[in-house]
Steps between C-alpha positions, in 0.01 A plus 500: 500500500539593135729202451242264651230637274724457196569141594126434541432661163775295339359178649150590383627576152701179490198295608290678239739404219518142626122471496485665159765264364326182611164638395633561150640148489174350613304701243729387220470139610124533531476640148698206366290245684181654364632503145384281215679200355459567128311692231408422138466698180414423138675675208321481166709450186828518692710185484653338805859558389440875510351474850797303629753735340322807635491344849875445498564855385293635791742353754805588293398867504377493861838385637690260280770408753257406779263266316584143398302419185433147373315475169312197366273420206175588681615688809747739657618466861673779691670493840609801706695404815583758764649531848319757717691640796321717758615642829357218709473210256602360162319268263504377141233529234460332164241636260382245244322603182338259257351611166327213320347532152265294286372570148131440424316612185739787422501608864772468760387420852749624758521399865716706735597344831708684763607389845764584757692250711634639828791330675476201266158399635358366175198353674398849616493713182382859515310675222496856374229758474293554189692819418814305412310288246348811342846655486639196317215489246545871425869453429424194288249704300766762437746243366226370269413848374159502670594765755678822401662570837746293703345478852721630780519373855371829640173461311412176679513377857771244430784606728530148641839423337349260244559715188566841650767429756711806571830314452423344161786525249496569127158662495413640156198692380408360156368709213291435191794338322508225764141397430466159334403477135333219303304360794188370322423140406538591132856616567571177682374297203732695270794400715384137497467506120851636463632227726305232313555600138809715519855405421563254777872458552458190713309329219820513294703307753650175373322196631734232625376152417506219752312249285641217293509719191826681561521673164464842668702423810763773529733289710506219247551749219798636687643151548449422130677821406791415725521155344513652151770743608700217658467283189617787281790570730606139493489493119724807485745349748517174306561689178779703657660186642493330158654807346778511756566129459525544126742791536713309748514194275593712199775670699631165617505364144677810375754479778564132431547572129754768583685264730506228232626741236775620731613143570522423127711810436738401777538148355575635154765731635671212678514296180673775316 
């Protein structure tokens, strides 16, 4: 009798956990479906380059190994792929982040777009709750020096594996030394002025001419130099040959004179 009751209790408990499991899954899915597609913010006197750099640093500190970051001139795109394995099913997710910036009248307009693709169904994107957007903006403010504290996952309802997944690698809590400096438009103009009027190494590169005027053509100068070297070498060789010829002729003449003298001596001796 006790055994039967235990089995009934076990079945009831098992059914309870099954119901709880699928309820939790349905709640999470419902929250995603009721999420928003994007949010916008405007940062006064903060240039777009600072916004983009701060956005990249957010994901680098949140879990560098899990986020794929692509950076462009006016946007940053991040992808976080994942395989989810449960007791009764398995599926894939791909979180896509897009941070787009535009400068207007010393203001940077930022648009944050987040969506999740489940099982590669790109035509059925799911969107996140407002809390995740707030969480991102708070961390961005910290990187820009506008917020003194680095927001933690426990402070916000963002346990949906987007930025606070439990198995994220390389998570780092930044400090005040990680905050970006020189983020204003005035700082950006200083950098531009340095690039424009500074000592530009590329400006000193030699320009190769392809026009008819080949006076500065390096290749022709090299050929001309080789011709001069060859002409000089030939002159030296000719001079050496003349010298050798002269020496040989002198030696031959001397030898012939010796032979002639010897013959005369022999003739004289015979006469005697």
